C-alpha positions as CSV (number, residue, x, y, z in Angstrom):
1,M,114.4,-104.9,90.4
2,S,117.3,-107.2,90.7
3,E,119.3,-108.2,93.9
4,T,122.3,-106.3,92.5
5,Q,120.3,-103.1,92.3
6,A,118.9,-103.6,95.8
7,K,122.4,-104.1,97.2
8,R,124.1,-101.2,95.5
9,K,125.4,-98.5,97.9
10,L,122.9,-99.3,100.7
11,P,123.5,-100.4,104.2
12,D,122.0,-103.7,105.4
13,W,119.0,-102.0,107.1
14,A,118.1,-100.3,103.9
15,K,118.6,-103.1,101.4
16,D,117.1,-105.9,103.5
17,P,113.5,-104.7,103.1
18,F,113.9,-104.8,99.3
19,L,115.6,-108.2,99.3
20,K,113.0,-109.6,101.6
21,S,110.2,-108.3,99.3
22,L,111.9,-109.5,96.2
23,G,112.5,-113.0,97.7
24,Y,108.9,-113.2,98.8
25,Q,107.5,-112.1,95.4
26,R,109.8,-114.6,93.7
27,Q,108.5,-117.4,95.9
28,L,104.9,-116.3,95.3
29,N,105.5,-116.3,91.5
30,D,107.1,-119.7,91.6
31,F,104.2,-121.1,93.7
32,Y,101.7,-119.5,91.3
33,G,103.3,-121.2,88.3
34,L,103.5,-124.6,90.1
35,S,99.9,-124.3,91.1
36,L,98.8,-123.7,87.5
37,L,100.8,-126.7,86.3
38,G,99.6,-128.9,89.2
39,L,95.9,-128.2,88.5
40,Q,96.4,-129.0,84.9
41,A,98.3,-132.1,85.8
42,I,95.5,-133.3,88.1
43,F,93.0,-132.9,85.2
44,E,95.2,-134.7,82.7
45,T,95.8,-137.6,85.1
46,H,92.1,-138.2,85.4
47,Q,91.9,-138.4,81.6
48,E,94.8,-140.8,81.5
49,V,93.3,-143.1,84.2
50,E,90.0,-143.2,82.4
51,E,91.7,-143.9,79.1
52,L,93.6,-146.7,80.6
53,A,90.6,-148.1,82.4
54,A,88.7,-148.2,79.1
55,E,91.6,-150.0,77.3
56,L,91.6,-152.6,80.1
57,Q,87.9,-153.1,79.9
58,K,88.2,-153.6,76.1
59,L,90.9,-156.2,76.7
60,E,88.8,-158.0,79.2
61,Q,85.9,-158.1,76.8
62,E,88.1,-159.4,73.9
63,T,90.0,-162.0,75.9
64,G,87.5,-162.9,78.6
65,V,90.2,-162.5,81.1
66,G,89.9,-160.1,84.0
67,R,93.0,-158.2,85.2
68,E,93.6,-156.2,88.3
69,V,95.9,-153.3,87.9
70,E,97.3,-151.4,90.9
71,G,96.0,-147.9,91.1
72,L,92.9,-148.5,89.0
73,D,90.6,-149.8,91.7
74,P,87.1,-148.1,91.9
75,K,88.0,-146.0,94.9
76,F,91.1,-144.6,93.3
77,R,89.2,-143.7,90.2
78,V,86.5,-141.9,92.2
79,T,89.2,-139.9,94.1
80,V,90.9,-139.0,90.9
81,R,87.6,-138.0,89.2
82,E,86.6,-135.7,92.2
83,R,90.0,-134.0,92.2
84,A,89.7,-133.6,88.4
85,Q,86.3,-131.9,88.7
86,L,87.7,-129.4,91.2
87,A,90.7,-128.7,89.0
88,S,88.6,-128.5,85.9
89,R,86.3,-125.9,87.6
90,E,89.4,-123.7,88.5
91,I,90.9,-124.1,85.0
92,K,87.6,-123.2,83.2
93,Q,87.0,-120.2,85.4
94,G,90.6,-118.9,85.1
95,F,92.0,-119.9,88.4
96,P,89.9,-117.4,90.5
97,V,90.8,-118.7,93.9
98,L,94.6,-118.8,93.2
99,N,94.6,-115.3,91.5
100,A,92.6,-113.8,94.5
101,Q,95.0,-115.1,97.1
102,A,98.1,-114.0,94.9
103,T,96.5,-110.5,94.6
104,I,96.2,-110.2,98.4
105,S,99.8,-111.3,98.8
106,I,101.2,-108.8,96.4
107,W,99.6,-105.9,98.2
108,A,100.8,-107.3,101.6
109,S,104.4,-107.4,100.2
110,L,104.3,-103.7,99.4
111,E,102.9,-102.9,102.9
112,W,105.7,-105.0,104.5
113,L,108.3,-103.3,102.4
114,V,107.3,-99.7,103.2
115,R,106.9,-100.3,106.9
116,D,110.1,-102.2,107.2
117,L,112.0,-99.5,105.2
118,I,110.7,-96.6,107.5
119,V,111.3,-98.7,110.7
120,G,114.9,-99.3,109.5
121,L,115.3,-95.6,108.7
122,V,114.0,-94.5,112.2
123,A,116.1,-97.1,114.0
124,N,119.3,-96.3,112.2
125,D,119.2,-92.7,111.1
126,P,119.2,-90.3,114.2
127,S,118.2,-87.4,112.0
128,S,114.9,-89.1,111.1
129,R,114.0,-89.1,114.9
130,R,114.4,-85.4,115.0
131,N,111.6,-85.0,112.3
132,D,108.8,-82.8,113.6
133,T,106.2,-85.4,112.7
134,V,108.2,-88.1,114.7
135,R,108.7,-85.8,117.6
136,K,105.0,-85.0,117.9
137,V,104.0,-88.7,118.1
138,R,101.9,-89.4,121.2
139,I,102.7,-92.7,122.8
140,R,101.4,-94.7,125.7
141,L,104.6,-95.0,127.8
142,S,103.5,-98.2,129.4
143,D,102.9,-99.9,126.1
144,Y,106.1,-98.4,124.6
145,E,108.4,-99.6,127.5
146,E,107.1,-103.2,127.2
147,L,108.6,-103.4,123.7
148,A,112.1,-104.3,122.8
149,G,114.4,-103.7,119.8
150,N,112.8,-102.6,116.5
151,E,109.4,-103.3,118.0
152,K,109.6,-99.8,119.6
153,Y,110.1,-98.3,116.1
154,Y,107.2,-100.3,114.6
155,Y,105.1,-98.9,117.4
156,V,106.2,-95.4,116.5
157,V,105.5,-95.9,112.7
158,D,102.0,-97.3,113.7
159,Q,101.3,-94.1,115.5
160,I,102.6,-91.9,112.6
161,E,100.3,-93.8,110.2
162,R,97.4,-93.3,112.6
163,D,98.1,-89.6,112.8
164,L,98.4,-89.2,109.1
165,G,95.2,-91.2,108.5
166,A,97.3,-93.3,106.1
167,S,95.1,-96.3,106.3
168,L,92.2,-94.2,104.9
169,K,94.1,-93.3,101.8
170,V,94.0,-95.3,98.6
171,G,96.5,-97.0,96.4
172,V,100.1,-95.7,96.6
173,D,98.9,-92.6,98.4
174,R,98.8,-94.7,101.5
175,F,102.5,-95.3,101.2
176,E,103.5,-91.9,99.8
177,S,101.9,-90.1,102.8
178,L,104.2,-92.0,105.1
179,L,107.3,-91.8,102.9
180,A,106.7,-88.0,102.6
181,V,107.3,-87.6,106.3
182,F,111.0,-88.8,105.8
183,G,111.6,-87.1,102.4
184,L,111.2,-90.3,100.4
185,S,108.0,-89.5,98.5
186,G,108.0,-88.5,94.8
187,P,106.4,-88.9,91.4
188,V,105.0,-92.4,90.4
189,D,104.5,-93.5,86.8
190,K,100.9,-92.8,85.9
191,G,100.2,-96.4,84.7
192,V,101.9,-98.0,87.7
193,K,99.9,-95.7,90.0
194,A,96.6,-96.6,88.3
195,T,97.3,-100.3,88.4
196,L,98.2,-100.2,92.1
197,F,95.1,-98.2,92.8
198,E,93.1,-101.0,91.2
199,L,95.1,-103.6,93.1
200,S,94.3,-101.9,96.4
201,Q,90.7,-101.7,95.6
202,I,90.4,-105.3,94.5
203,R,92.4,-106.5,97.5
204,N,90.1,-104.5,99.9
205,V,87.0,-106.2,98.4
206,L,88.6,-109.7,98.6
207,V,89.6,-109.3,102.3
208,H,86.8,-107.2,103.7
209,R,83.7,-108.1,101.6
210,G,84.4,-111.7,100.6
211,G,85.0,-110.7,97.0
212,V,81.5,-109.2,96.5
213,A,81.3,-105.9,94.8
214,G,79.9,-102.9,96.7
215,T,79.2,-99.3,95.9
216,R,82.7,-98.1,96.7
217,I,84.5,-100.4,94.2
218,T,81.9,-100.0,91.4
219,Q,82.4,-96.3,91.6
220,A,86.2,-96.5,92.0
221,L,86.8,-98.8,89.0
222,P,84.2,-97.9,86.4
223,S,86.3,-99.6,83.7
224,R,85.7,-103.0,85.2
225,Q,82.0,-102.5,84.7
226,L,81.2,-104.3,88.0
227,K,77.6,-104.5,89.3
228,L,76.5,-104.4,92.9
229,G,76.5,-107.8,94.5
230,E,78.6,-109.3,91.6
231,R,81.6,-111.5,92.6
232,V,84.9,-109.8,91.7
233,V,87.1,-112.2,89.7
234,V,90.8,-111.7,89.2
235,G,92.2,-113.2,86.1
236,I,95.7,-114.3,85.2
237,K,96.4,-111.2,83.2
238,D,95.3,-109.1,86.3
239,Y,97.8,-111.0,88.5
240,V,100.6,-110.3,85.9
241,R,99.7,-106.6,85.7
242,Y,99.6,-106.3,89.5
243,M,103.0,-108.1,90.0
244,N,104.7,-106.0,87.4
245,A,103.3,-102.7,88.9
246,A,104.4,-103.7,92.3
247,L,107.9,-104.4,91.1
248,D,108.1,-101.1,89.1
249,Y,107.0,-99.2,92.3
250,E,109.6,-100.9,94.4
251,N,112.2,-100.0,91.8
252,T,111.1,-96.4,92.1
253,L,111.4,-96.6,95.8
254,L,114.8,-98.0,95.6
255,G,115.9,-95.2,93.3
256,R,114.6,-92.6,95.6
257,L,116.3,-94.2,98.6
258,Q,119.7,-94.4,96.8
259,A,119.4,-90.7,95.8
260,W,118.5,-89.7,99.3
261,M,121.4,-91.5,100.8
262,S,123.8,-90.1,98.3
263,K,123.1,-86.5,99.4
C-alpha cells in the first residue's frame, strides 16, 4: 500500500488511519533494520578492538616500548567485550527479542488501524450511527458524558466490540466481525488470513504467556510443532511474512473502503 493509494478519493478521516499505520510500520521496519546492523556493528567492533590490542602488544614486545592508546584501556575493553557477548547471543539465536517485539507491534498497528477507521466512520458518517447494532449499544451515561470529541466514539466502538465478543475471535475474524457491522467486511486472501492467524496466536503467547507455549497455541499451530512449555521463537523470516501479510490486509481494507465510498 502506497501513500498515493491511501489518499485516493478518500476524505481525511478515512485516509488518516491508513497513513498513520503505514507511517508507523515504515518506522518499525527502519528501526528493525538499524537494530540488525547495530548489533552486528557491536560484535565487529569488539573484534577490531581485540585485533588492535593484539597488534599493540606485539609491538611492545618487539620494541620494549609501552604505548597507551586512547580507547584501549582495560575498562573499555571489558565493556566492549560484554556488549559483544550480548550482541553475539542475539545474532546466533536469530534476534529473538527484536523479532518478538516487532511481531507484537505489527499486530498492534492492525488493531489501531481498524479501530481508528471505524471511529472515523461513526464520527463522520451519520448513516453509520443509524445502524441497528450501533443503536442498540448500551452505555453508561455518566461515563459517556465525561468524554469529549472522538473519545465518545471510541467508547461506542468499545461497547460494540464487547457486544460482538470480538476480542474472543482469532486472527482477522476479530476485525472482520467489527467491519461487518458497517458493511466493510469481505473476503481475505487465504494465505494472508492464515499468516495473520499465526501472527495473532504468536502475539498472544508473547504478551500473555511470556513467550511460553501452552495447549492453545500447540493445537492452533500444528505446523510449528511446538511443545508444551517450549519458548516460542520468532525468526527474521517470520517477521517479514507477518509484515507483508499485514500490509496486504491493509491494502484489502483500503480497496473495500474506496468501493464502499463510491456507492
